[in-house]
C-alpha positions in Angstrom: 0.6 18.3 8.7 -0.8 14.5 7.3 -1.8 14.7 4.2 -5.6 13.5 4.4 -6.3 11.5 1.6 -3.1 8.9 2.2 -3.5 5.4 3.0 0.0 3.3 3.3 -0.1 -0.2 2.7 2.9 -1.5 5.0 4.2 -4.1 7.0 7.9 -4.5 8.7 8.0 -7.9 6.7 8.0 -8.5 3.0 5.4 -11.0 1.1 2.4 -10.2 2.7 0.7 -9.0 -0.6 1.2 -5.4 0.0 1.5 -4.7 -3.6 -1.4 -6.4 -4.6 -4.0 -5.3 -2.0 -2.3 -1.7 -3.3 -3.0 -2.1 -6.6 -6.0 -3.1 -6.8 -7.7 -1.5 -3.6 -6.5 1.5 -5.9 -7.4 0.3 -9.4 -11.4 -1.1 -8.4 -11.6 2.8 -5.4 -11.4 4.5 -9.7 -13.2 1.6 -11.5 -16.0 2.7 -7.9 -15.8 6.1 -8.9 -12.6 7.3 -6.9 -10.0 10.1 -8.2 -6.7 7.6 -7.6 -3.1 8.2 -7.4 -1.0 5.0 -6.4 2.6 5.4 -5.5 5.2 3.1 -4.7 7.8 3.3 -2.6 9.2 0.0 -3.1 12.4 0.1 -5.4 11.0 -3.8 -6.2 8.1 -1.6 -8.2 5.6 -4.1 -8.1 3.1 -2.2 -7.7 3.8 -0.7 -11.5 3.9 -5.2 -12.7 0.7 -5.0 -10.8 -0.8 -1.6 -12.5 1.3 -3.1 -16.3 2.8 0.3 -16.2 5.0 -1.3 -18.8 7.2 1.4 -20.7 6.0 4.4 -19.6 8.0 4.2 -16.4 11.0 6.1 -14.8 12.2 3.7 -12.9 11.2 5.6 -9.7 14.4 9.2 -10.8 10.9 12.0 -10.5 9.6 10.3 -7.5 13.8 10.9 -6.5 13.8 13.7 -7.4 10.7 15.0 -6.0 11.8 13.5 -1.6 15.7 14.9 -3.2 14.9 17.9 -5.1 11.6 19.6 -4.4 10.7 18.8 -7.9 7.1 18.0 -9.3 6.8 13.8 -9.3 6.7 12.5 -12.1 2.7 11.1 -12.8 1.9 8.0 -14.7 -1.4 9.9 -15.9 -4.9 7.5 -16.7 -4.0 4.3 -16.4 -7.3 3.4 -16.1 -10.0 5.9 -16.3 -9.8 7.8 -12.7 -6.4 6.3 -12.1 -3.0 7.7 -11.8 0.5 5.6 -10.9 3.5 7.4 -9.7 6.1 5.3 -10.7 9.5 3.3 -8.3 12.2 1.3 -9.7 15.9 0.8 -9.7 16.8 4.8 -9.6 14.8 5.3 -6.4 17.2 2.5 -5.0 19.0 6.4 -3.9 16.2 7.5 -2.0 16.8 5.5 1.4 20.4 6.3 1.7 19.8 10.3 0.3 17.2 10.8 3.4 20.4 9.3 6.0 22.6 11.7 4.8 20.0 14.9 4.7 19.6 13.3 8.6 23.6 13.2 8.8 23.8 16.6 8.4 21.2 18.2 10.4 18.4 18.0 8.2 15.6 16.3 10.3 12.8 18.4 9.5 13.6 18.1 5.3 14.3 14.0 5.4 11.3 13.4 7.9 9.3 15.8 5.4 10.2 14.7 2.3 7.2 12.5 0.9 5.0 14.6 2.3 6.8 18.3 0.5 6.6 15.7 -2.1 2.8 15.0 -2.5 0.7 17.5 -0.7 0.7 19.5 -3.7 -0.2 17.1 -5.9 -2.5 15.0 -3.6 -5.2 17.8 -3.2 -5.9 16.4 -6.7 -7.7 13.0 -5.7 -10.2 12.0 -4.1 -7.8 8.7 -1.9 -3.6 8.7 -2.0 -2.5 5.0 -1.7 1.0 4.3 -1.3 2.9 0.7 -1.8 5.4 1.0 0.9 9.3 -1.2 0.9 10.1 -3.9 3.9 11.9 -2.8 6.2 12.8 -0.2 8.4 14.0 3.2 5.8 14.4 6.3 6.5 11.6 6.4 3.0 9.4 4.2 5.3 9.9 6.7 8.4 8.7 10.2 5.5 6.1 8.0 4.0 4.3 7.9 7.8 5.0 10.8 8.5 2.8 11.8 5.4 -0.1 9.3 5.6 -3.2 9.3 7.5 -3.6 5.6 7.6 -2.2 2.8 7.5 -3.4 -0.2 6.2 -1.3 -3.2 7.6 -1.6 -6.8 5.4 -0.6 -10.0 6.8 -0.4 -13.7 6.8 -0.8 -16.5 9.5 3.4 -16.7 10.1 4.6 -15.6 13.3 7.2 -13.7 11.0 4.7 -11.5 9.5 2.4 -11.2 12.8 5.7 -9.5 14.5 5.4 -6.9 11.1 3.2 -5.2 12.6 5.2 -4.5 15.6 7.2 -3.1 13.6 5.1 -0.9 12.0 4.6 0.3 15.8 7.8 0.8 16.6 7.5 3.2 13.1 5.1 4.9 14.3 6.4 6.5 17.4 9.6 6.8 15.8 7.8 9.8 13.7 4.9 10.4 16.2 6.9 14.5 17.0 6.4 14.9 12.8 2.9 12.9 12.5 0.8 12.5 15.7 -2.3 12.4 13.3 -0.7 8.7 11.7 -3.2 6.0 12.3 -3.6 2.6 12.2 -7.2 1.4 9.8 -7.2 -1.7 10.0 -5.2 -4.8 9.5 -6.2 -7.2 6.9 -5.2 -11.3 6.7 -3.6 -12.6 3.5 -3.0 -15.5 2.3 -4.6 -18.0 3.8 -5.6 -21.1 1.8 -9.4 -21.2 0.6 -11.7 -23.1 3.1 -9.3 -23.1 5.9 -11.6 -21.4 8.0 -10.6 -22.5 11.2 -7.1 -21.4 10.9 -8.2 -17.8 9.3 -10.3 -17.3 12.4 -8.2 -18.2 14.9 -5.4 -16.3 13.5 -7.5 -12.9 13.3 -8.2 -13.6 17.0 -4.4 -13.8 17.6 -4.1 -10.2 15.7 -7.0 -8.8 17.1 -6.0 -10.1 20.7 -2.9 -8.1 19.8 -4.1 -4.9 18.3 -6.4 -4.4 21.3 -7.6 -1.0 20.9 -5.4 0.5 18.5 -7.3 -1.0 15.1 -9.8 -3.4 14.0 -8.7 -6.7 11.8 -11.5 -6.3 8.6 -13.7 -8.9 8.4 -11.8 -9.8 4.4 -9.5 -12.2 4.6 -7.6 -11.8 0.9 -7.0 -15.5 -0.1 -3.5 -17.9 -1.6 -4.3 -18.5 -4.4 -0.8 -19.8 -5.3 1.1 -19.4 -8.6 -1.8 -17.3 -10.0 -1.1 -14.0 -9.1 2.1 -14.3 -10.5 -0.1 -14.4 -14.0 -1.8 -11.5 -13.1 1.3 -9.8 -12.3 2.6 -10.7 -15.7 0.1 -9.9 -17.5 -0.6 -6.1 -16.0 -3.6 -6.9 -14.9 -5.2 -6.4 -11.7 -7.6 -9.5 -10.4 -11.1 -8.5 -11.9 -9.8 -7.7 -15.0 -8.0 -10.7 -15.9 -10.8 -12.5 -14.5 -13.1 -11.2 -16.7 -10.7 -11.4 -20.0 -10.6 -15.2 -19.2 -12.5 -17.0 -21.7 -15.8 -17.8 -20.9 -15.7 -21.5 -19.0 -12.6 -21.5 -18.5 -10.6 -21.2 -15.0 -7.7 -18.9 -14.0 -7.1 -20.3 -10.9 -8.1 -17.0 -9.1 -11.5 -17.4 -8.9 -12.8 -16.1 -5.8 -10.5 -13.5 -5.6 -11.6 -11.1 -7.2 -13.9 -10.6 -4.4 -11.8 -10.8 -2.6 -10.5 -7.2 -2.9 -13.3 -6.0 -3.7 -14.9 -6.8 -0.2 -12.1 -5.0 1.3 -11.9 -2.3 -0.7 -15.5 -1.6 0.4 -14.1 -1.9 4.1 -11.3 0.2 3.7 -13.1 3.0 1.9 -16.0 2.8 4.5 -13.7 3.0 7.6 -11.8 5.9 5.5 -15.0 7.5 4.7 -16.0 7.4 8.5 -12.4 8.7 9.0 -11.6 5.3 11.2 -14.4 5.2 13.2 -16.1 2.3 11.3 -14.8 -0.6 13.9 
């Protein structure tokens, strides 16, 4: 059975703002009074960088042990008020191979159910669990899909990013017998230059046509702010924190991006609260 409060941020392609969306939505939801757990299933650990966990991380060893050996995940508590984090990192690189070995050994239910078994108990302590996922098609991703109730799919305007949605759909089909309740909460357009309204409209129309009745395309566009996004990650700050910390009157290069993430968070939480019916 899926974890009812687990939303996975996913796309079959990298570079579509998955980690940034996971971090900023988790942080804004916590700031709004939700009790949130942000879980990183990508060994690149960009979610932890965006959240600024620094030396507190165990580089994914605890998450690996939770998936493979059934141990309690390592949780970094209160990285912000109301926000906890389960980190990933280079140690978690072994997870996909370990899950594949379980499949070879005939432990199909254990492999597909690894994330669900690891998170079900701890998830009950939170209003919302946000999972950042790796790109591609891995045993870890299939196990996340088996555990999740909802998927949010970020996509850029390019064809490769949009085709990543097809890989998400194939992943959903692959776990359907294990998790028939998995559903798309919505898609979000990312990486559009601010002011390129015609391009945004065309791409949203194509996405809406591709998705049909499967899920809405969120109204919010997360715009491209160039290298400024790297500055927030380097600082270990969420966008609204980075802008608030700027010297009064100075440009951060992220102007408007905090509003994008606030608006997107509002849409995601509204759809989640409505059970995915706010379309």
